Gaussian input, Z-matrix of N, CA and C with variables (Angstrom, degrees):
# hf/3-21g

backbone

0 1
 N
 C     1     B1
 C     2     B2     1     A1
 N     3     B3     2     A2     1     D1
 C     4     B4     3     A3     2     D2
 C     5     B5     4     A4     3     D3
 N     6     B6     5     A5     4     D4
 C     7     B7     6     A6     5     D5
 C     8     B8     7     A7     6     D6
 N     9     B9     8     A8     7     D7
 C    10    B10     9     A9     8     D8
 C    11    B11    10    A10     9     D9
 N    12    B12    11    A11    10    D10
 C    13    B13    12    A12    11    D11
 C    14    B14    13    A13    12    D12
 N    15    B15    14    A14    13    D13
 C    16    B16    15    A15    14    D14
 C    17    B17    16    A16    15    D15
 N    18    B18    17    A17    16    D16
 C    19    B19    18    A18    17    D17
 C    20    B20    19    A19    18    D18
 N    21    B21    20    A20    19    D19
 C    22    B22    21    A21    20    D20
 C    23    B23    22    A22    21    D21
 N    24    B24    23    A23    22    D22
 C    25    B25    24    A24    23    D23
 C    26    B26    25    A25    24    D24
 N    27    B27    26    A26    25    D25
 C    28    B28    27    A27    26    D26
 C    29    B29    28    A28    27    D27
 N    30    B30    29    A29    28    D28
 C    31    B31    30    A30    29    D29
 C    32    B32    31    A31    30    D30
 N    33    B33    32    A32    31    D31
 C    34    B34    33    A33    32    D32
 C    35    B35    34    A34    33    D33
 N    36    B36    35    A35    34    D34
 C    37    B37    36    A36    35    D35
 C    38    B38    37    A37    36    D36
 N    39    B39    38    A38    37    D37
 C    40    B40    39    A39    38    D38
 C    41    B41    40    A40    39    D39
 N    42    B42    41    A41    40    D40
 C    43    B43    42    A42    41    D41
 C    44    B44    43    A43    42    D42
 N    45    B45    44    A44    43    D43
 C    46    B46    45    A45    44    D44
 C    47    B47    46    A46    45    D45
 N    48    B48    47    A47    46    D46
 C    49    B49    48    A48    47    D47
 C    50    B50    49    A49    48    D48
 N    51    B51    50    A50    49    D49
 C    52    B52    51    A51    50    D50
 C    53    B53    52    A52    51    D51
 N    54    B54    53    A53    52    D52
 C    55    B55    54    A54    53    D53
 C    56    B56    55    A55    54    D54
 N    57    B57    56    A56    55    D55
 C    58    B58    57    A57    56    D56
 C    59    B59    58    A58    57    D57
 N    60    B60    59    A59    58    D58
 C    61    B61    60    A60    59    D59
 C    62    B62    61    A61    60    D60
 N    63    B63    62    A62    61    D61
 C    64    B64    63    A63    62    D62
 C    65    B65    64    A64    63    D63
 N    66    B66    65    A65    64    D64
 C    67    B67    66    A66    65    D65
 C    68    B68    67    A67    66    D66
 N    69    B69    68    A68    67    D67
 C    70    B70    69    A69    68    D68
 C    71    B71    70    A70    69    D69
 N    72    B72    71    A71    70    D70
 C    73    B73    72    A72    71    D71
 C    74    B74    73    A73    72    D72
 N    75    B75    74    A74    73    D73
 C    76    B76    75    A75    74    D74
 C    77    B77    76    A76    75    D75
 N    78    B78    77    A77    76    D76
 C    79    B79    78    A78    77    D77
 C    80    B80    79    A79    78    D78
 N    81    B81    80    A80    79    D79
 C    82    B82    81    A81    80    D80
 C    83    B83    82    A82    81    D81
 N    84    B84    83    A83    82    D82
 C    85    B85    84    A84    83    D83
 C    86    B86    85    A85    84    D84
 N    87    B87    86    A86    85    D85
 C    88    B88    87    A87    86    D86
 C    89    B89    88    A88    87    D87
 N    90    B90    89    A89    88    D88
 C    91    B91    90    A90    89    D89
 C    92    B92    91    A91    90    D90
 N    93    B93    92    A92    91    D91
 C    94    B94    93    A93    92    D92
 C    95    B95    94    A94    93    D93
 N    96    B96    95    A95    94    D94
 C    97    B97    96    A96    95    D95
 C    98    B98    97    A97    96    D96
 N    99    B99    98    A98    97    D97
 C   100   B100    99    A99    98    D98
 C   101   B101   100   A100    99    D99
 N   102   B102   101   A101   100   D100
 C   103   B103   102   A102   101   D101
 C   104   B104   103   A103   102   D102
 N   105   B105   104   A104   103   D103
 C   106   B106   105   A105   104   D104
 C   107   B107   106   A106   105   D105
 N   108   B108   107   A107   106   D106
 C   109   B109   108   A108   107   D107
 C   110   B110   109   A109   108   D108
 N   111   B111   110   A110   109   D109
 C   112   B112   111   A111   110   D110
 C   113   B113   112   A112   111   D111
 N   114   B114   113   A113   112   D112
 C   115   B115   114   A114   113   D113
 C   116   B116   115   A115   114   D114
 N   117   B117   116   A116   115   D115
 C   118   B118   117   A117   116   D116
 C   119   B119   118   A118   117   D117
 N   120   B120   119   A119   118   D118
 C   121   B121   120   A120   119   D119
 C   122   B122   121   A121   120   D120
 N   123   B123   122   A122   121   D121
 C   124   B124   123   A123   122   D122
 C   125   B125   124   A124   123   D123
 N   126   B126   125   A125   124   D124
 C   127   B127   126   A126   125   D125
 C   128   B128   127   A127   126   D126
 N   129   B129   128   A128   127   D127
 C   130   B130   129   A129   128   D128
 C   131   B131   130   A130   129   D129
 N   132   B132   131   A131   130   D130
 C   133   B133   132   A132   131   D131
 C   134   B134   133   A133   132   D132
 N   135   B135   134   A134   133   D133
 C   136   B136   135   A135   134   D134
 C   137   B137   136   A136   135   D135
 N   138   B138   137   A137   136   D136
 C   139   B139   138   A138   137   D137
 C   140   B140   139   A139   138   D138
 N   141   B141   140   A140   139   D139
 C   142   B142   141   A141   140   D140
 C   143   B143   142   A142   141   D141
 N   144   B144   143   A143   142   D142
 C   145   B145   144   A144   143   D143
 C   146   B146   145   A145   144   D144
 N   147   B147   146   A146   145   D145
 C   148   B148   147   A147   146   D146
 C   149   B149   148   A148   147   D147
 N   150   B150   149   A149   148   D148
 C   151   B151   150   A150   149   D149
 C   152   B152   151   A151   150   D150
 N   153   B153   152   A152   151   D151
 C   154   B154   153   A153   152   D152
 C   155   B155   154   A154   153   D153
 N   156   B156   155   A155   154   D154
 C   157   B157   156   A156   155   D155
 C   158   B158   157   A157   156   D156
 N   159   B159   158   A158   157   D157
 C   160   B160   159   A159   158   D158
 C   161   B161   160   A160   159   D159
 N   162   B162   161   A161   160   D160
 C   163   B163   162   A162   161   D161
 C   164   B164   163   A163   162   D162
 N   165   B165   164   A164   163   D163
 C   166   B166   165   A165   164   D164
 C   167   B167   166   A166   165   D165
 N   168   B168   167   A167   166   D166
 C   169   B169   168   A168   167   D167
 C   170   B170   169   A169   168   D168
 N   171   B171   170   A170   169   D169
 C   172   B172   171   A171   170   D170
 C   173   B173   172   A172   171   D171
 N   174   B174   173   A173   172   D172
 C   175   B175   174   A174   173   D173
 C   176   B176   175   A175   174   D174
 N   177   B177   176   A176   175   D175
 C   178   B178   177   A177   176   D176
 C   179   B179   178   A178   177   D177
 N   180   B180   179   A179   178   D178
 C   181   B181   180   A180   179   D179
 C   182   B182   181   A181   180   D180
 N   183   B183   182   A182   181   D181
 C   184   B184   183   A183   182   D182
 C   185   B185   184   A184   183   D183
 N   186   B186   185   A185   184   D184
 C   187   B187   186   A186   185   D185
 C   188   B188   187   A187   186   D186
 N   189   B189   188   A188   187   D187
 C   190   B190   189   A189   188   D188
 C   191   B191   190   A190   189   D189
 N   192   B192   191   A191   190   D190
 C   193   B193   192   A192   191   D191
 C   194   B194   193   A193   192   D192
 N   195   B195   194   A194   193   D193
 C   196   B196   195   A195   194   D194
 C   197   B197   196   A196   195   D195
 N   198   B198   197   A197   196   D196
 C   199   B199   198   A198   197   D197
 C   200   B200   199   A199   198   D198
 N   201   B201   200   A200   199   D199
 C   202   B202   201   A201   200   D200
 C   203   B203   202   A202   201   D201
 N   204   B204   203   A203   202   D202
 C   205   B205   204   A204   203   D203
 C   206   B206   205   A205   204   D204
 N   207   B207   206   A206   205   D205
 C   208   B208   207   A207   206   D206
 C   209   B209   208   A208   207   D207
 N   210   B210   209   A209   208   D208
 C   211   B211   210   A210   209   D209
 C   212   B212   211   A211   210   D210
 N   213   B213   212   A212   211   D211
 C   214   B214   213   A213   212   D212
 C   215   B215   214   A214   213   D213
 N   216   B216   215   A215   214   D214
 C   217   B217   216   A216   215   D215
 C   218   B218   217   A217   216   D216
 N   219   B219   218   A218   217   D217
 C   220   B220   219   A219   218   D218
 C   221   B221   220   A220   219   D219
 N   222   B222   221   A221   220   D220
 C   223   B223   222   A222   221   D221
 C   224   B224   223   A223   222   D222
 N   225   B225   224   A224   223   D223
 C   226   B226   225   A225   224   D224
 C   227   B227   226   A226   225   D225
 N   228   B228   227   A227   226   D226
 C   229   B229   228   A228   227   D227
 C   230   B230   229   A229   228   D228
 N   231   B231   230   A230   229   D229
 C   232   B232   231   A231   230   D230
 C   233   B233   232   A232   231   D231
 N   234   B234   233   A233   232   D232
 C   235   B235   234   A234   233   D233
 C   236   B236   235   A235   234   D234
 N   237   B237   236   A236   235   D235
 C   238   B238   237   A237   236   D236
 C   239   B239   238   A238   237   D237
 N   240   B240   239   A239   238   D238
 C   241   B241   240   A240   239   D239
 C   242   B242   241   A241   240   D240
 N   243   B243   242   A242   241   D241
 C   244   B244   243   A243   242   D242
 C   245   B245   244   A244   243   D243
 N   246   B246   245   A245   244   D244
 C   247   B247   246   A246   245   D245
 C   248   B248   247   A247   246   D246
 N   249   B249   248   A248   247   D247
 C   250   B250   249   A249   248   D248
 C   251   B251   250   A250   249   D249
 N   252   B252   251   A251   250   D250
 C   253   B253   252   A252   251   D251
 C   254   B254   253   A253   252   D252
 N   255   B255   254   A254   253   D253
 C   256   B256   255   A255   254   D254
 C   257   B257   256   A256   255   D255
 N   258   B258   257   A257   256   D256
 C   259   B259   258   A258   257   D257
 C   260   B260   259   A259   258   D258
 N   261   B261   260   A260   259   D259
 C   262   B262   261   A261   260   D260
 C   263   B263   262   A262   261   D261
 N   264   B264   263   A263   262   D262
 C   265   B265   264   A264   263   D263
 C   266   B266   265   A265   264   D264
 N   267   B267   266   A266   265   D265
 C   268   B268   267   A267   266   D266
 C   269   B269   268   A268   267   D267
 N   270   B270   269   A269   268   D268
 C   271   B271   270   A270   269   D269
 C   272   B272   271   A271   270   D270
 N   273   B273   272   A272   271   D271
 C   274   B274   273   A273   272   D272
 C   275   B275   274   A274   273   D273
 N   276   B276   275   A275   274   D274
 C   277   B277   276   A276   275   D275
 C   278   B278   277   A277   276   D276
 N   279   B279   278   A278   277   D277
 C   280   B280   279   A279   278   D278
 C   281   B281   280   A280   279   D279
 N   282   B282   281   A281   280   D280
 C   283   B283   282   A282   281   D281
 C   284   B284   283   A283   282   D282
 N   285   B285   284   A284   283   D283
 C   286   B286   285   A285   284   D284
 C   287   B287   286   A286   285   D285

   B1=1.4510
   B2=1.5307
   B3=1.3263
   B4=1.4576
   B5=1.5232
   B6=1.3324
   B7=1.4622
   B8=1.5143
   B9=1.3225
   B10=1.4641
   B11=1.5203
   B12=1.3205
   B13=1.4650
   B14=1.5280
   B15=1.3310
   B16=1.4625
   B17=1.5294
   B18=1.3308
   B19=1.4669
   B20=1.5228
   B21=1.3265
   B22=1.4614
   B23=1.5236
   B24=1.3093
   B25=1.4727
   B26=1.5252
   B27=1.3331
   B28=1.4656
   B29=1.5205
   B30=1.3238
   B31=1.4599
   B32=1.5195
   B33=1.3269
   B34=1.4619
   B35=1.5303
   B36=1.3075
   B37=1.4603
   B38=1.5229
   B39=1.3271
   B40=1.4674
   B41=1.5218
   B42=1.3229
   B43=1.4690
   B44=1.5256
   B45=1.3374
   B46=1.4661
   B47=1.5216
   B48=1.3218
   B49=1.4647
   B50=1.5303
   B51=1.3241
   B52=1.4636
   B53=1.5339
   B54=1.3203
   B55=1.4669
   B56=1.5258
   B57=1.3346
   B58=1.4656
   B59=1.5280
   B60=1.3440
   B61=1.4615
   B62=1.5221
   B63=1.3215
   B64=1.4523
   B65=1.5129
   B66=1.3110
   B67=1.4588
   B68=1.5277
   B69=1.3326
   B70=1.4611
   B71=1.5111
   B72=1.3434
   B73=1.4667
   B74=1.5263
   B75=1.3259
   B76=1.4707
   B77=1.5267
   B78=1.3264
   B79=1.4666
   B80=1.5209
   B81=1.3405
   B82=1.4663
   B83=1.5304
   B84=1.3159
   B85=1.4692
   B86=1.5313
   B87=1.3304
   B88=1.4735
   B89=1.5235
   B90=1.3397
   B91=1.4606
   B92=1.5298
   B93=1.3293
   B94=1.4664
   B95=1.5264
   B96=1.3141
   B97=1.4647
   B98=1.5216
   B99=1.3136
   B100=1.4708
   B101=1.5230
   B102=1.3388
   B103=1.4702
   B104=1.5244
   B105=1.3337
   B106=1.4697
   B107=1.5296
   B108=1.3182
   B109=1.4677
   B110=1.5290
   B111=1.3327
   B112=1.4596
   B113=1.5190
   B114=1.3322
   B115=1.4641
   B116=1.5266
   B117=1.3279
   B118=1.4662
   B119=1.5237
   B120=1.3058
   B121=1.4695
   B122=1.5333
   B123=1.3335
   B124=1.4730
   B125=1.5265
   B126=1.3420
   B127=1.4655
   B128=1.5246
   B129=1.3222
   B130=1.4621
   B131=1.5218
   B132=1.3253
   B133=1.4655
   B134=1.5314
   B135=1.3271
   B136=1.4636
   B137=1.5248
   B138=1.3373
   B139=1.4650
   B140=1.5287
   B141=1.3258
   B142=1.4644
   B143=1.5231
   B144=1.3243
   B145=1.4660
   B146=1.5248
   B147=1.3412
   B148=1.4667
   B149=1.5272
   B150=1.3225
   B151=1.4612
   B152=1.5232
   B153=1.3241
   B154=1.4654
   B155=1.5259
   B156=1.3459
   B157=1.4686
   B158=1.5307
   B159=1.3416
   B160=1.4658
   B161=1.5289
   B162=1.3008
   B163=1.4665
   B164=1.5230
   B165=1.3128
   B166=1.4623
   B167=1.5209
   B168=1.3040
   B169=1.4586
   B170=1.5170
   B171=1.3241
   B172=1.4619
   B173=1.5269
   B174=1.3185
   B175=1.4567
   B176=1.5285
   B177=1.3363
   B178=1.4640
   B179=1.5282
   B180=1.3269
   B181=1.4519
   B182=1.5194
   B183=1.3121
   B184=1.4560
   B185=1.5237
   B186=1.3040
   B187=1.4592
   B188=1.5200
   B189=1.3042
   B190=1.4606
   B191=1.5146
   B192=1.3038
   B193=1.4497
   B194=1.5147
   B195=1.2878
   B196=1.4530
   B197=1.5132
   B198=1.3129
   B199=1.4594
   B200=1.5194
   B201=1.3011
   B202=1.4622
   B203=1.5223
   B204=1.3178
   B205=1.4585
   B206=1.5198
   B207=1.3151
   B208=1.4587
   B209=1.5248
   B210=1.2982
   B211=1.4575
   B212=1.5221
   B213=1.3433
   B214=1.4606
   B215=1.5247
   B216=1.3143
   B217=1.4623
   B218=1.5193
   B219=1.3098
   B220=1.4543
   B221=1.5136
   B222=1.2708
   B223=1.4557
   B224=1.5098
   B225=1.2990
   B226=1.4531
   B227=1.5209
   B228=1.3042
   B229=1.4556
   B230=1.5224
   B231=1.3333
   B232=1.4608
   B233=1.5241
   B234=1.3147
   B235=1.4569
   B236=1.5115
   B237=1.3280
   B238=1.4570
   B239=1.5192
   B240=1.2925
   B241=1.4538
   B242=1.5270
   B243=1.3334
   B244=1.4651
   B245=1.5212
   B246=1.3280
   B247=1.4577
   B248=1.5259
   B249=1.3198
   B250=1.4597
   B251=1.5272
   B252=1.3074
   B253=1.4629
   B254=1.5219
   B255=1.3190
   B256=1.4692
   B257=1.5325
   B258=1.3456
   B259=1.4637
   B260=1.5224
   B261=1.3056
   B262=1.4661
   B263=1.5164
   B264=1.3143
   B265=1.4600
   B266=1.5176
   B267=1.3158
   B268=1.4565
   B269=1.5150
   B270=1.3424
   B271=1.4603
   B272=1.5240
   B273=1.3107
   B274=1.4573
   B275=1.5163
   B276=1.3197
   B277=1.4566
   B278=1.5141
   B279=1.3158
   B280=1.4554
   B281=1.5157
   B282=1.3070
   B283=1.4701
   B284=1.5139
   B285=1.3399
   B286=1.4672
   B287=1.5010
   A1=110.43
   A2=117.53
   A3=121.28
   A4=110.97
   A5=117.23
   A6=120.98
   A7=111.87
   A8=117.25
   A9=121.38
   A10=109.83
   A11=116.99
   A12=120.28
   A13=111.40
   A14=117.19
   A15=120.84
   A16=110.44
   A17=116.87
   A18=120.66
   A19=110.80
   A20=117.00
   A21=119.92
   A22=111.47
   A23=116.88
   A24=120.12
   A25=112.72
   A26=117.52
   A27=120.40
   A28=112.96
   A29=117.11
   A30=120.16
   A31=113.38
   A32=117.66
   A33=119.25
   A34=110.22
   A35=116.10
   A36=120.78
   A37=109.11
   A38=115.18
   A39=119.69
   A40=110.41
   A41=117.21
   A42=120.94
   A43=112.49
   A44=117.19
   A45=120.90
   A46=113.31
   A47=117.50
   A48=118.97
   A49=110.50
   A50=117.36
   A51=120.94
   A52=111.98
   A53=115.36
   A54=121.61
   A55=112.96
   A56=117.68
   A57=120.27
   A58=111.86
   A59=117.03
   A60=120.67
   A61=112.12
   A62=117.05
   A63=120.99
   A64=110.98
   A65=115.65
   A66=122.09
   A67=110.62
   A68=116.14
   A69=120.46
   A70=112.41
   A71=117.24
   A72=119.71
   A73=111.38
   A74=117.56
   A75=120.06
   A76=110.69
   A77=116.46
   A78=119.83
   A79=110.22
   A80=116.77
   A81=120.15
   A82=110.61
   A83=117.20
   A84=120.59
   A85=110.48
   A86=116.97
   A87=120.00
   A88=110.60
   A89=116.76
   A90=121.13
   A91=110.63
   A92=117.11
   A93=120.92
   A94=111.38
   A95=116.59
   A96=120.34
   A97=110.64
   A98=117.54
   A99=121.04
   A100=111.28
   A101=116.57
   A102=119.86
   A103=109.00
   A104=116.43
   A105=121.02
   A106=111.32
   A107=116.95
   A108=121.11
   A109=113.73
   A110=117.15
   A111=120.63
   A112=114.53
   A113=117.38
   A114=120.95
   A115=112.17
   A116=116.94
   A117=119.70
   A118=111.38
   A119=117.93
   A120=121.12
   A121=110.15
   A122=116.30
   A123=119.68
   A124=111.30
   A125=116.60
   A126=119.83
   A127=110.76
   A128=117.55
   A129=121.74
   A130=110.58
   A131=116.26
   A132=120.84
   A133=110.76
   A134=117.09
   A135=121.12
   A136=111.03
   A137=116.74
   A138=120.29
   A139=110.84
   A140=118.02
   A141=120.92
   A142=111.35
   A143=116.70
   A144=120.48
   A145=110.70
   A146=116.79
   A147=120.98
   A148=110.69
   A149=116.52
   A150=119.99
   A151=110.47
   A152=116.86
   A153=120.76
   A154=110.43
   A155=116.86
   A156=120.55
   A157=111.54
   A158=117.12
   A159=121.40
   A160=113.41
   A161=117.45
   A162=121.96
   A163=113.45
   A164=115.83
   A165=119.98
   A166=111.56
   A167=116.17
   A168=122.37
   A169=107.58
   A170=116.50
   A171=121.30
   A172=107.77
   A173=116.53
   A174=121.86
   A175=112.69
   A176=117.27
   A177=120.79
   A178=111.88
   A179=117.18
   A180=120.62
   A181=109.57
   A182=116.55
   A183=121.19
   A184=108.57
   A185=115.39
   A186=121.10
   A187=108.98
   A188=115.47
   A189=121.27
   A190=107.50
   A191=116.65
   A192=120.68
   A193=108.67
   A194=116.55
   A195=120.54
   A196=109.95
   A197=115.55
   A198=120.44
   A199=109.12
   A200=115.46
   A201=121.09
   A202=106.51
   A203=116.10
   A204=120.32
   A205=109.51
   A206=115.51
   A207=119.84
   A208=109.27
   A209=115.47
   A210=120.08
   A211=108.54
   A212=118.64
   A213=120.54
   A214=113.89
   A215=118.30
   A216=120.67
   A217=111.51
   A218=116.36
   A219=119.71
   A220=110.04
   A221=116.28
   A222=119.42
   A223=109.41
   A224=114.48
   A225=119.46
   A226=109.19
   A227=116.58
   A228=121.53
   A229=108.40
   A230=116.59
   A231=119.77
   A232=111.86
   A233=116.65
   A234=120.00
   A235=114.11
   A236=118.05
   A237=119.83
   A238=110.19
   A239=115.59
   A240=120.85
   A241=107.29
   A242=118.31
   A243=120.81
   A244=114.49
   A245=117.99
   A246=119.14
   A247=111.99
   A248=117.62
   A249=121.10
   A250=109.48
   A251=116.56
   A252=120.58
   A253=110.78
   A254=116.36
   A255=120.65
   A256=110.37
   A257=116.57
   A258=119.76
   A259=112.40
   A260=118.11
   A261=120.61
   A262=111.98
   A263=117.05
   A264=118.90
   A265=112.41
   A266=116.80
   A267=120.24
   A268=113.80
   A269=117.07
   A270=120.71
   A271=110.16
   A272=115.92
   A273=120.77
   A274=108.46
   A275=116.85
   A276=121.41
   A277=109.65
   A278=116.40
   A279=120.96
   A280=110.37
   A281=117.29
   A282=121.02
   A283=109.09
   A284=115.38
   A285=120.45
   A286=110.23
   D1=-39.96
   D2=-178.70
   D3=-62.51
   D4=-40.26
   D5=178.93
   D6=-64.22
   D7=-41.19
   D8=178.24
   D9=-63.57
   D10=-46.48
   D11=179.18
   D12=-62.82
   D13=-35.60
   D14=178.03
   D15=-60.89
   D16=-47.79
   D17=-179.23
   D18=-65.58
   D19=-42.64
   D20=-179.53
   D21=-64.97
   D22=-35.96
   D23=-178.46
   D24=-78.25
   D25=-41.25
   D26=-175.08
   D27=-90.14
   D28=-26.10
   D29=-177.39
   D30=81.20
   D31=9.82
   D32=-179.70
   D33=-72.32
   D34=162.31
   D35=177.67
   D36=-73.03
   D37=152.13
   D38=179.90
   D39=-58.49
   D40=-41.62
   D41=-178.28
   D42=-69.82
   D43=-19.73
   D44=-176.21
   D45=-96.47
   D46=2.10
   D47=-177.76
   D48=-71.72
   D49=149.07
   D50=-178.76
   D51=-57.64
   D52=143.48
   D53=-178.59
   D54=-61.61
   D55=-21.50
   D56=-179.15
   D57=-60.18
   D58=-20.62
   D59=179.13
   D60=-89.03
   D61=-13.02
   D62=-177.65
   D63=106.99
   D64=-165.49
   D65=-178.26
   D66=-70.37
   D67=125.48
   D68=178.64
   D69=-59.71
   D70=-38.53
   D71=-179.47
   D72=-69.54
   D73=-36.15
   D74=177.88
   D75=-68.32
   D76=-41.82
   D77=179.57
   D78=-66.73
   D79=-37.61
   D80=177.03
   D81=-63.76
   D82=-37.33
   D83=177.70
   D84=-62.44
   D85=-42.35
   D86=175.52
   D87=-61.22
   D88=-44.51
   D89=179.20
   D90=-57.54
   D91=-47.87
   D92=-179.98
   D93=-61.07
   D94=-40.46
   D95=178.96
   D96=-65.02
   D97=-42.35
   D98=179.69
   D99=-65.85
   D100=-37.72
   D101=175.92
   D102=-63.50
   D103=-46.35
   D104=-179.03
   D105=-59.05
   D106=-36.70
   D107=-179.34
   D108=-83.04
   D109=-4.78
   D110=177.53
   D111=80.85
   D112=18.38
   D113=-177.24
   D114=-60.45
   D115=-46.86
   D116=-176.53
   D117=-68.05
   D118=-34.73
   D119=176.46
   D120=-63.90
   D121=-42.01
   D122=178.87
   D123=-67.30
   D124=-40.77
   D125=177.23
   D126=-61.52
   D127=-43.19
   D128=179.37
   D129=-61.99
   D130=-46.38
   D131=-179.30
   D132=-62.39
   D133=-43.96
   D134=179.09
   D135=-63.58
   D136=-42.98
   D137=179.03
   D138=-63.22
   D139=-40.63
   D140=177.10
   D141=-62.11
   D142=-43.80
   D143=179.70
   D144=-62.91
   D145=-43.55
   D146=179.04
   D147=-62.33
   D148=-46.39
   D149=-179.43
   D150=-64.25
   D151=-40.96
   D152=179.06
   D153=-61.75
   D154=-40.59
   D155=178.00
   D156=-65.38
   D157=-40.36
   D158=-176.50
   D159=-79.13
   D160=-47.51
   D161=-172.63
   D162=-114.98
   D163=-25.80
   D164=-175.61
   D165=85.89
   D166=136.02
   D167=177.88
   D168=-115.93
   D169=127.16
   D170=177.70
   D171=-80.66
   D172=91.85
   D173=-175.91
   D174=-71.94
   D175=-8.86
   D176=179.80
   D177=-78.94
   D178=-19.26
   D179=-174.55
   D180=-121.56
   D181=123.70
   D182=175.76
   D183=-131.04
   D184=159.22
   D185=178.87
   D186=-140.26
   D187=144.91
   D188=177.28
   D189=-135.24
   D190=137.13
   D191=-179.26
   D192=-130.50
   D193=147.75
   D194=177.93
   D195=-170.83
   D196=171.97
   D197=178.59
   D198=-151.38
   D199=143.25
   D200=174.41
   D201=-126.91
   D202=117.21
   D203=-179.14
   D204=-133.30
   D205=160.11
   D206=175.61
   D207=-73.10
   D208=149.97
   D209=174.38
   D210=-64.59
   D211=139.96
   D212=-175.08
   D213=-61.09
   D214=-29.01
   D215=179.65
   D216=-102.96
   D217=9.01
   D218=178.29
   D219=-68.87
   D220=161.37
   D221=179.30
   D222=-170.33
   D223=179.78
   D224=178.53
   D225=-70.90
   D226=144.54
   D227=176.70
   D228=-76.17
   D229=131.08
   D230=-179.61
   D231=-107.37
   D232=7.46
   D233=177.65
   D234=90.36
   D235=-17.13
   D236=179.56
   D237=-82.77
   D238=149.35
   D239=175.76
   D240=-102.43
   D241=112.54
   D242=-173.01
   D243=-62.39
   D244=-20.47
   D245=-178.80
   D246=-84.10
   D247=-6.45
   D248=178.51
   D249=-93.36
   D250=138.12
   D251=-179.03
   D252=-74.47
   D253=134.97
   D254=177.53
   D255=-74.73
   D256=-33.37
   D257=-176.51
   D258=-68.53
   D259=-30.97
   D260=-176.24
   D261=-100.45
   D262=5.12
   D263=179.85
   D264=65.95
   D265=27.26
   D266=178.17
   D267=87.58
   D268=0.82
   D269=-179.70
   D270=-84.41
   D271=142.02
   D272=175.98
   D273=-86.21
   D274=128.07
   D275=-179.63
   D276=-108.21
   D277=137.66
   D278=176.17
   D279=-84.76
   D280=148.10
   D281=178.42
   D282=-146.15
   D283=148.64
   D284=176.94
   D285=-94.74

């Protein structure tokens, strides 16, 4: 559980998580299984109910925020494929 919470909180990749939590692929498998079983949805619902009982939630008012922007290095397509070499005319050359 600690490894899953670490990834969810930090946003790191499963493979990049510290070894102290165990195998990233094994922890990811547990995460996928818990998602499939609806564990996180139930935890969220229970937490909302608890908070509503303790503090109250104003269900009449909601807010949503977001942004859609162009990528900073985006641009118009000029037809060229950047991964193709200009010097070789797009041909792949073998080298030793």
